[in-house]
C-alpha positions as CSV (number, residue, x, y, z in Angstrom):
1,M,74.1,32.8,166.5
2,E,76.3,35.1,168.6
3,G,79.9,33.8,168.6
4,T,79.2,30.7,166.5
5,L,81.5,29.2,163.9
6,A,79.5,30.7,161.0
7,E,79.4,34.2,162.5
8,R,83.2,34.2,163.1
9,I,83.9,33.0,159.6
10,A,81.5,35.6,158.2
11,M,83.3,38.3,160.2
12,G,86.5,37.4,158.4
13,G,84.9,38.0,155.0
14,P,86.2,41.0,153.0
15,G,82.8,41.7,151.2
16,I,79.1,41.9,152.1
17,T,78.6,38.8,154.2
18,M,75.3,37.4,155.4
19,V,74.1,34.0,156.9
20,I,70.5,32.7,156.6
21,G,68.8,29.7,158.2
22,A,68.5,26.6,156.1
23,E,64.8,26.0,157.0
24,D,63.1,29.4,157.2
25,H,65.7,31.5,155.3
26,N,65.6,34.2,157.9
27,I,68.7,36.3,158.2
28,L,70.8,35.2,161.2
29,F,73.7,37.5,160.7
30,A,74.8,40.3,158.5
31,N,78.0,42.3,158.7
32,K,78.4,46.1,158.6
33,L,78.8,46.3,154.8
34,F,75.3,44.8,154.5
35,S,74.0,47.9,156.2
36,T,76.3,50.2,154.1
37,H,75.1,48.9,150.7
38,L,71.5,47.9,151.5
39,G,70.6,50.6,154.0
40,Y,69.1,48.3,156.7
41,D,70.4,48.5,160.3
42,V,72.2,45.3,161.1
43,A,70.0,44.6,164.2
44,E,66.9,45.4,162.1
45,A,68.1,42.9,159.4
46,R,68.2,40.0,161.8
47,G,65.0,37.9,161.5
48,M,64.1,39.4,158.1
49,N,63.4,36.7,155.4
50,F,66.0,37.0,152.7
51,F,63.5,36.1,150.0
52,D,61.5,39.2,150.9
53,L,64.5,41.3,149.8
54,L,64.9,39.4,146.6
55,D,63.4,40.3,143.2
56,P,60.3,38.0,143.0
57,Y,61.3,36.9,139.5
58,E,64.6,35.5,140.9
59,C,63.2,33.6,143.9
60,D,62.8,30.4,142.0
61,R,66.4,30.5,140.7
62,L,67.8,31.0,144.3
63,Y,65.6,28.0,145.5
64,R,67.2,25.8,142.9
65,Q,70.7,27.1,143.7
66,L,70.3,26.3,147.4
67,A,68.9,22.9,146.6
68,A,71.9,22.2,144.4
69,I,74.2,22.7,147.4
70,G,72.6,19.9,149.3
71,G,74.6,18.9,152.4
72,D,77.9,20.1,151.1
73,L,79.6,22.7,153.3
74,Q,82.4,23.5,150.7
75,L,82.3,26.7,148.6
76,T,80.8,25.0,145.5
77,Q,78.5,27.6,143.9
78,D,79.6,30.2,141.4
79,F,78.8,33.9,141.2
80,V,75.2,34.7,140.2
81,V,73.7,38.1,139.8
82,Y,70.7,38.8,142.0
83,R,68.7,42.0,142.5
84,L,68.0,43.0,146.1
85,R,65.6,45.6,147.5
86,T,67.4,48.4,149.5
87,S,65.8,50.2,152.4
88,S,64.8,53.0,150.0
89,G,62.9,50.6,147.7
90,E,65.6,50.6,144.9
91,M,66.3,47.2,143.3
92,K,70.1,47.0,143.3
93,P,72.1,44.2,141.5
94,F,74.7,42.2,143.5
95,Y,77.2,39.5,142.5
96,V,76.4,36.8,145.0
97,Y,78.4,33.8,146.0
98,V,76.5,31.1,148.1
99,S,77.9,28.3,150.2
100,G,76.6,25.9,152.8
101,A,77.2,26.9,156.4
102,D,77.5,25.0,159.7
103,V,75.7,27.7,161.8
104,Y,75.8,26.0,165.1
105,G,79.1,24.1,164.9
106,T,77.5,20.6,164.7
107,G,79.2,19.6,161.4
108,T,75.9,19.6,159.5
109,L,74.3,22.0,157.0
110,S,72.1,24.4,159.0
111,G,72.3,27.6,157.0
112,Y,73.7,29.3,154.0
113,Q,76.4,31.9,153.8
114,F,76.2,34.7,151.2
115,F,79.2,36.7,150.0
116,M,78.1,39.7,147.8
117,I,79.8,42.5,145.9
118,P,77.9,45.4,144.4
119,D,80.3,45.8,141.4
120,R,82.1,43.1,139.5
121,N,84.9,45.6,138.8
122,G,85.5,45.5,142.5
123,W,86.4,41.9,142.2
124,N,89.8,42.5,140.8
125,M,90.4,39.3,138.9
126,P,91.3,38.6,135.2
127,Y,87.9,37.5,134.0
128,T,84.7,39.2,132.9
129,S,81.9,36.7,133.7
130,A,81.2,33.6,135.7
131,D,81.9,31.4,132.7
132,T,85.3,33.0,132.0
133,K,86.1,32.9,135.7
134,A,85.5,29.1,135.7
135,L,87.8,28.7,132.7
136,F,90.5,30.9,134.3
137,L,90.4,29.0,137.6
138,R,90.5,25.6,135.8
139,H,93.6,26.7,133.9
140,F,95.1,28.4,137.0
141,E,94.9,25.2,139.1
142,A,95.9,22.9,136.2
143,E,99.2,24.9,136.0
144,G,100.2,23.9,139.5
145,Y,98.6,26.7,141.4
146,G,96.2,26.8,144.3
147,T,94.7,29.3,146.7
148,F,94.1,29.1,150.5
149,E,92.3,31.1,153.2
150,W,93.1,30.8,156.9
151,I,90.4,32.2,159.2
152,M,92.5,32.9,162.3
153,D,89.9,33.3,165.0
154,V,88.6,29.8,164.5
155,D,91.8,28.3,163.1
156,K,90.1,27.0,160.0
157,V,91.9,26.7,156.7
158,F,90.2,26.4,153.3
159,W,92.1,24.9,150.4
160,S,91.3,25.1,146.7
161,S,91.6,21.8,144.8
162,G,94.9,22.9,143.4
163,V,96.4,23.0,147.0
164,Y,95.1,19.5,147.7
165,R,96.9,18.3,144.5
166,I,100.2,20.1,145.4
167,Y,100.3,18.8,148.9
168,E,99.0,15.3,147.7
169,V,96.3,15.3,150.4
170,D,93.1,13.4,150.0
171,P,90.4,15.8,148.9
172,D,88.0,14.4,151.5
173,V,90.1,15.8,154.3
174,R,88.2,18.9,155.5
175,D,89.4,19.6,159.0
176,I,92.4,21.6,158.0
177,T,94.1,23.9,160.6
178,H,97.1,26.0,160.6
179,N,99.1,23.4,162.5
180,F,98.0,20.7,160.0
181,V,99.4,22.9,157.1
182,R,102.6,23.7,159.0
183,R,103.6,20.1,159.5
184,F,104.1,19.7,155.7
185,V,106.8,22.4,155.7
186,H,110.3,20.9,155.4
187,P,112.0,20.8,158.9
188,Q,115.0,22.8,157.6
189,D,112.6,25.6,156.3
190,R,110.0,25.6,159.1
191,E,111.5,28.2,161.4
192,R,112.0,30.6,158.4
193,V,108.4,30.2,157.2
194,I,107.1,30.7,160.8
195,G,109.2,33.8,161.2
196,V,108.1,35.3,157.9
197,T,104.4,34.7,158.7
198,R,104.8,36.1,162.2
199,D,106.5,39.3,160.8
200,A,103.7,39.7,158.2
201,M,101.1,39.6,161.0
202,G,103.0,42.1,163.1
203,E,103.7,44.5,160.3
204,Y,100.7,43.7,158.0
205,K,103.0,43.3,155.0
206,D,102.5,40.9,152.1
207,V,104.4,37.6,152.1
208,D,106.5,36.4,149.2
209,I,108.4,33.3,150.1
210,E,109.8,30.1,148.7
211,F,110.2,26.9,150.7
212,R,110.2,23.2,150.6
213,I,107.4,20.9,151.7
214,I,107.2,17.1,152.3
215,T,103.8,16.1,150.9
216,A,101.4,13.5,152.3
217,R,103.1,11.0,149.9
218,N,106.6,11.9,151.2
219,T,107.4,13.8,148.0
220,I,109.7,16.8,148.5
221,K,108.5,19.9,146.5
222,I,109.5,23.5,146.2
223,I,106.6,25.9,146.8
224,H,106.4,29.6,146.0
225,S,103.7,31.3,148.1
226,L,102.2,34.8,148.0
227,G,100.1,35.9,151.0
228,R,98.3,38.8,152.5
229,I,96.8,39.6,155.9
230,I,93.2,40.8,156.0
231,K,92.2,43.0,159.0
232,D,88.8,43.8,160.4
233,S,87.4,47.4,160.9
234,D,89.3,47.5,164.2
235,G,92.6,46.7,162.6
236,K,92.8,43.2,164.0
237,P,94.1,40.4,161.7
238,V,91.3,38.0,160.9
239,K,92.3,36.2,157.8
240,Y,95.4,35.2,155.9
241,I,94.8,34.6,152.2
242,G,97.2,33.6,149.5
243,S,98.3,31.3,146.7
244,V,100.8,28.6,146.4
245,R,102.6,27.4,143.2
246,D,104.6,24.2,142.7
247,V,107.9,25.4,141.2
248,S,109.8,22.2,141.7
249,G,110.1,21.5,138.0
250,Q,111.1,25.1,137.2
251,R,113.8,25.1,139.9
252,A,115.2,21.8,138.7
253,I,115.5,23.1,135.2
254,E,117.2,26.3,136.5
255,E,119.7,24.2,138.6
256,H,120.4,22.1,135.5
257,L,120.9,25.2,133.4
258,K,123.1,26.7,136.1
259,S,125.2,23.6,136.2
260,K,125.6,23.6,132.4
261,M,126.4,27.3,132.4
262,E,129.2,26.6,134.9
263,E,130.5,23.8,132.8
264,L,130.5,26.1,129.7
265,R,132.2,28.9,131.6
266,R,134.9,26.5,132.8
267,S,135.3,25.0,129.3
268,N,135.6,28.5,127.8
269,S,138.1,29.5,130.4
270,E,140.2,26.4,129.7
271,L,140.0,27.1,125.9
272,E,141.1,30.7,126.5
273,D,144.0,29.6,128.7
274,F,145.0,27.1,126.0
275,A,144.8,29.7,123.3
276,Y,146.9,32.1,125.3
277,A,149.6,29.5,126.2
278,A,149.7,28.0,122.7
279,S,149.9,31.5,121.1
280,H,152.6,32.6,123.5
281,D,154.7,29.4,122.9
282,L,154.3,29.7,119.1
283,Q,156.0,33.1,119.2
284,E,159.5,31.8,119.8
285,P,159.8,29.3,116.9
286,L,158.1,31.9,114.6
287,R,160.8,34.5,115.6
288,K,163.5,32.0,114.6
289,I,161.9,31.3,111.3
290,T,161.7,35.0,110.5
291,T,165.2,35.7,111.8
292,F,166.9,32.9,109.9
293,G,164.9,33.7,106.8
294,D,166.1,37.3,106.9
295,R,169.7,36.1,107.4
296,L,169.5,33.7,104.4
297,L,168.2,36.4,102.2
298,E,170.9,38.8,103.3
299,K,173.8,36.3,103.2
300,Y,172.9,34.1,100.3
301,K,170.9,36.6,98.1
302,D,173.2,36.1,95.1
303,V,173.1,32.3,95.4
304,L,169.3,32.2,95.9
305,A,168.5,34.5,93.0
306,G,165.3,33.7,91.1
307,E,163.0,31.0,92.6
308,G,165.1,30.6,95.8
309,E,164.7,34.3,96.7
310,M,161.0,34.1,95.8
311,Y,160.5,31.1,98.1
312,L,162.2,32.8,101.0
313,S,160.2,36.0,100.5
314,R,157.0,34.0,100.6
315,M,158.2,32.1,103.7
316,N,158.9,35.4,105.5
317,A,155.5,36.9,104.3
318,S,153.7,33.8,105.7
319,A,155.6,34.0,108.9
320,E,154.6,37.7,109.3
321,N,151.0,36.8,108.6
322,M,151.2,34.1,111.2
323,R,152.7,36.6,113.7
324,L,149.8,38.9,113.2
325,L,147.4,36.0,113.6
326,I,149.1,34.9,116.9
327,N,149.1,38.4,118.2
328,G,145.4,38.7,117.4
329,L,144.7,35.5,119.3
330,L,146.7,36.7,122.2
331,D,144.8,39.9,122.3
332,F,141.5,38.0,122.0
333,S,142.2,35.7,124.8
334,R,143.5,38.5,127.1
335,I,140.1,40.4,127.0
336,T,138.4,38.2,129.7
337,Q,141.7,37.3,131.4
338,T,142.4,40.9,132.4
339,Q,142.3,41.7,136.0
340,A,142.2,45.5,135.3
341,P,139.3,47.1,137.2
342,F,136.6,49.3,135.7
343,A,137.2,53.0,136.1
344,Q,136.0,56.3,134.7
345,V,137.3,56.6,131.2
346,S,136.9,59.7,128.9
347,L,136.3,58.4,125.4
348,S,137.4,61.8,124.0
349,L,140.8,61.3,125.6
350,V,141.0,57.7,124.3
351,I,140.4,58.9,120.7
352,K,143.3,61.5,121.1
353,Q,145.6,58.7,122.4
354,V,144.7,56.5,119.4
355,M,145.4,59.4,117.0
356,T,148.8,59.9,118.6
357,D,149.6,56.2,118.2
358,L,148.4,56.1,114.6
359,E,150.0,59.4,113.7
360,L,152.2,58.1,110.9
361,K,149.5,56.0,109.3
362,I,147.1,59.0,109.5
363,E,149.6,61.2,107.7
364,E,150.4,58.6,105.0
365,T,146.7,58.1,104.1
366,G,145.6,61.7,104.6
367,T,143.0,60.5,107.1
368,V,140.7,63.1,108.7
369,I,139.2,62.2,112.1
370,E,136.4,64.3,113.4
371,F,134.8,63.9,116.9
372,G,132.8,66.0,119.3
373,V,132.3,65.6,123.1
374,L,132.3,61.9,123.9
375,P,131.0,60.5,127.2
376,V,132.9,59.4,130.3
377,V,132.0,55.8,131.1
378,D,133.0,53.0,133.5
379,A,135.4,50.9,131.4
380,V,138.8,49.3,131.2
381,A,140.9,52.0,129.6
382,T,143.2,49.6,127.7
383,H,140.1,47.9,126.2
384,M,138.6,51.2,125.1
385,K,141.9,52.1,123.4
386,Q,142.1,48.8,121.6
387,L,138.4,49.0,120.5
388,F,138.9,52.4,118.9
389,T,142.3,51.5,117.5
390,N,140.8,48.6,115.7
391,L,137.8,50.6,114.3
392,I,139.9,53.5,113.1
393,S,142.6,51.2,111.7
394,N,139.9,49.3,109.8
395,A,138.4,52.6,108.4
396,M,141.9,53.6,107.1
397,K,142.6,50.1,105.7
398,F,139.4,49.8,103.7
399,Q,139.5,53.2,102.1
400,K,138.3,53.9,98.5
401,P,141.2,54.1,96.0
402,G,142.3,57.7,95.7
403,V,139.9,59.0,98.4
404,P,141.4,60.1,101.7
405,P,139.5,58.4,104.6
406,V,137.2,60.6,106.7
407,I,136.1,59.2,110.0
408,R,133.4,60.8,112.2
409,I,132.8,59.8,115.8
410,S,129.7,61.0,117.6
411,S,127.7,60.2,120.7
412,Q,124.1,60.5,121.9
413,P,122.0,58.9,124.7
414,L,120.3,55.7,123.8
415,D,116.6,56.0,123.2
416,E,114.0,53.7,124.7
417,D,113.1,52.0,121.4
418,E,116.6,50.8,120.7
419,L,117.1,49.9,124.4
420,Q,114.2,47.4,124.0
421,L,115.3,46.3,120.5
422,Q,118.7,45.3,121.9
423,G,117.2,43.6,124.9
424,L,119.2,45.7,127.4
425,P,118.1,46.2,131.1
426,A,116.1,49.5,131.5
427,R,117.7,50.2,134.9
428,K,120.9,51.4,133.3
429,N,121.7,54.5,131.3
430,Y,123.5,53.8,128.0
431,H,125.5,55.9,125.5
432,K,125.3,55.3,121.7
433,V,128.7,56.0,120.1
434,T,128.8,55.9,116.3
435,V,131.9,55.6,114.1
436,V,131.2,56.4,110.5
437,D,133.7,56.2,107.6
438,N,133.6,56.9,103.8
439,G,135.4,53.7,102.8
440,I,134.4,50.8,100.5
441,G,131.8,49.4,102.9
442,F,130.4,45.9,102.7
443,E,127.2,44.2,101.8
444,A,124.6,44.2,104.5
445,Q,124.3,40.4,104.6
446,Y,127.8,40.3,106.1
447,A,127.0,42.6,109.0
448,N,127.2,39.8,111.6
449,R,129.9,37.7,109.9
450,I,132.5,40.4,110.2
451,F,132.5,40.1,114.0
452,Q,133.4,36.4,113.9
453,V,137.0,35.2,114.5
454,F,139.1,34.8,111.3
455,Q,136.2,35.9,109.1
456,R,137.4,38.0,106.1
457,L,135.5,39.5,103.2
458,H,138.7,40.2,101.2
459,G,141.9,38.3,100.3
460,K,145.1,38.8,102.4
461,S,146.9,40.1,99.3
462,E,144.3,42.8,98.8
463,Y,143.8,43.8,102.4
464,P,146.3,42.4,105.0
465,G,145.3,41.5,108.5
466,S,144.5,38.7,110.9
467,G,140.7,38.7,110.7
468,V,140.5,39.0,114.5
469,G,140.2,42.8,115.0
470,L,136.4,43.1,115.0
471,A,136.0,39.9,117.0
472,I,138.1,41.6,119.7
473,C,135.9,44.6,119.5
474,K,132.8,42.4,120.0
475,K,134.4,40.6,123.0
476,I,135.4,43.9,124.6
477,M,131.8,45.1,124.4
478,E,130.5,41.8,125.8
479,H,133.0,42.3,128.7
480,H,131.5,45.8,129.2
481,K,127.9,44.6,129.1
482,G,127.4,46.5,125.9
483,V,126.7,45.9,122.2
484,I,128.5,46.6,118.9
485,Y,127.0,46.2,115.5
486,A,127.6,47.4,112.0
487,E,125.5,48.9,109.1
488,S,126.7,49.4,105.5
489,S,126.0,48.8,101.9
490,K,128.8,48.2,99.3
491,G,130.6,51.3,98.3
492,T,128.9,53.7,100.8
493,G,131.2,53.4,103.8
494,A,130.6,51.6,107.1
495,R,128.9,52.6,110.2
496,F,129.8,51.0,113.5
497,I,127.5,51.5,116.5
498,I,128.7,51.0,120.0
499,I,126.2,50.9,122.9
500,I,127.9,51.1,126.3
501,P,126.5,51.5,129.8
502,D,127.2,54.7,131.7
503,R,128.1,52.7,134.8
504,Q,129.1,49.1,135.4
């Protein structure tokens, strides 16, 4: 048995490994873990009859299991629990895996190899019994997975049925070596795969690699493989185990989506360019309409008295509304076109600048703005100024009749629950900035609608504006990888929540 194929394969095993003769069932080989768990000296164990160690009530079951293997040398039998007698006389249960063995390298069944674990929990797999293990493996391989083992000393590779399907190799092919497997790797990926495997053996690190193969039927597939080097007690690599998964379909879908995303990005960019150019070009004729309308009213006011004056006033009012709308579109299209870099921006300083810009309106409406210490974040300063200008202007616009607006702005770190609720990446720190007013509010059902372009909840005569302001706010937050949403109920004021990352 010394130096035979079966012994060298058994030495590569990670558990308790033992080989017995097919005719007499005497132990031909046992590894060191056999001695550790059963107490018998390895030399003493050789020549012992394995059935003498077995619980007498279980002998018949093992005879039937060995007979079921027949002449098959593949790992065909499932885990079965057997009780074995230790050197101290204790009957100890083991989870036993049995396969046929070519003990003398003649290509025929001349023994049986046993792989045993004393504790099922030590077999770290997602199943609890032999039945659930079989179901798991059937599902595992049906989903385009497979597992492999390469016994390095004898250069013998074992494939699960899933690998045969992935590589489109006839399942009857049994003489699989490392070179046999390597030849399937796409020529353009071969050197990289060899280098990664070589590095893993030298550094004993796990392998996580994706590469192409050309199958036995000349099909090109993309394979994702995970692997691990197994060492013996002397630290020598003896086995390379791992799994492969056919990700060709998944990668094709990803490439298709990437292509569509690029088309969408290009289309959106063209639309934004068009909106910017069209809005800019519309400004000049609009200025002429407004200018000549004002001149008509001034020069021919007496002639146009009555309906004529009313028509001109309406024309000028419509031109002003159109001017606001065009400016809103320009602002909206500029958000993603800006080349301004992100920099450290103090939101407290931004609020002070907005209050200075809106000083006259604040005085006219009697608005009170309260804010504490707000965070410093990576942002585009002009965007932050526009964001808070829009929110504060809205709060002043939609005030309750006869009630001076009160606007409170506060900040706090974002808690983990809301981070998950908003689907934001956990690797970043976020600030939650809240803008609360005491205005007329809105019905909760419109909380999403108000952020859409040109969406209004009130008539222009009642509350003037372009209907673009909150859409701009949303686009600013998207550009900053953040979130903005609103909460309210009619008559109770509005609450706008801004979630912005600390760093970009």
